[in-house]
C-alpha positions in Angstrom: 61.5 35.6 133.6 57.8 34.5 133.7 55.7 34.9 136.8 54.6 31.9 138.8 50.9 31.4 138.0 50.2 30.1 141.6 48.1 32.5 143.6 48.6 33.2 147.3 45.9 33.9 149.8 45.3 34.5 153.5 43.2 31.8 155.3 41.5 32.9 158.5 40.6 30.4 161.2 39.1 31.1 164.6 39.1 28.8 167.7 38.0 29.0 171.3 41.4 27.8 172.6 44.6 29.7 172.0 46.9 26.7 172.8 44.8 24.4 170.4 45.1 27.0 167.6 48.9 27.6 168.2 49.4 23.8 167.9 47.2 23.6 164.9 49.0 26.4 163.1 52.3 24.7 163.8 50.9 21.5 162.3 49.9 23.3 159.1 53.3 25.0 158.8 55.2 21.8 159.5 53.1 20.1 156.8 54.0 23.0 154.4 50.3 23.8 153.9 51.0 27.4 155.3 54.1 29.6 155.3 53.1 31.2 158.5 50.3 32.1 160.9 49.7 35.4 162.6 47.6 35.0 165.8 45.4 37.7 167.4 43.1 37.6 170.4 39.6 38.6 169.3 36.1 38.9 170.7 33.3 37.2 168.7 29.6 37.9 168.7 27.6 35.4 166.7 24.5 33.4 166.6 24.5 29.7 167.2 21.6 27.3 167.8 19.2 30.3 168.0 21.1 32.3 170.6 23.6 35.1 170.4 26.9 34.4 171.9 29.8 36.7 173.0 33.1 34.9 173.5 36.8 35.4 173.4 38.5 33.5 170.6 41.8 33.4 168.9 42.2 34.1 165.2 45.0 33.1 162.9 45.8 34.6 159.5 47.7 31.9 157.5 49.6 32.9 154.4 49.6 30.2 151.9 49.0 29.1 148.2 45.4 29.1 147.0 45.9 25.4 146.0 46.5 24.5 149.7 43.1 25.8 150.8 41.1 22.6 150.3 43.5 20.6 152.3 43.4 23.2 155.2 39.7 23.2 155.2 39.5 19.4 155.2 42.1 19.1 158.1 40.3 21.9 160.0 37.0 20.1 159.7 38.5 17.0 161.0 40.4 18.4 164.0 38.6 21.6 165.0 36.6 21.7 168.3 33.7 23.5 166.7 30.9 21.7 164.7 31.2 24.4 162.0 34.6 26.2 162.3 35.2 29.6 160.7 37.6 29.0 157.7 37.7 31.5 155.1 40.1 32.3 152.3 40.9 35.9 151.2 42.9 36.7 148.0 46.1 38.5 148.3 45.9 40.7 145.2 49.3 42.4 145.7 52.2 41.6 147.8 55.9 42.3 148.0 57.4 40.1 145.4 59.9 38.7 147.8 57.3 38.0 150.4 55.1 36.3 147.8 58.1 34.2 146.6 58.8 33.2 150.3 55.1 32.0 150.7 55.5 29.9 147.5 59.0 28.6 148.6 57.7 27.7 152.1 54.5 25.7 151.0 53.9 22.7 148.9 51.9 22.9 145.7 48.9 20.6 145.1 50.8 18.8 142.4 53.9 18.4 144.7 51.6 16.9 147.4 50.0 14.6 144.8 53.4 13.4 143.7 54.6 12.9 147.3 51.6 10.6 147.9 52.6 8.2 145.1 
């Protein structure tokens, strides 16, 4: 049996509103762009427009295919309340093979999405 060449990753997105991010996560999972999203309340200290801000935010860690990341970034930039949202992708270099298979099974590859648009 040959290994699936598709890579998996974790995509981190932060938002100021927990309800918005929960709804957004559900949208991505429903669209099969993410297998799941793990939410955590966080406190962010950052610079914006020349000032330092200290705010509560919510962070989601999405588990997905690397090929889904461009679509996730595009949708986030369209719908996110921030002008410049935090959207970063971190490689998953090792995972339980069954969990990795579940991520792949729960998401749609770039080629599958392209064929669905035809």
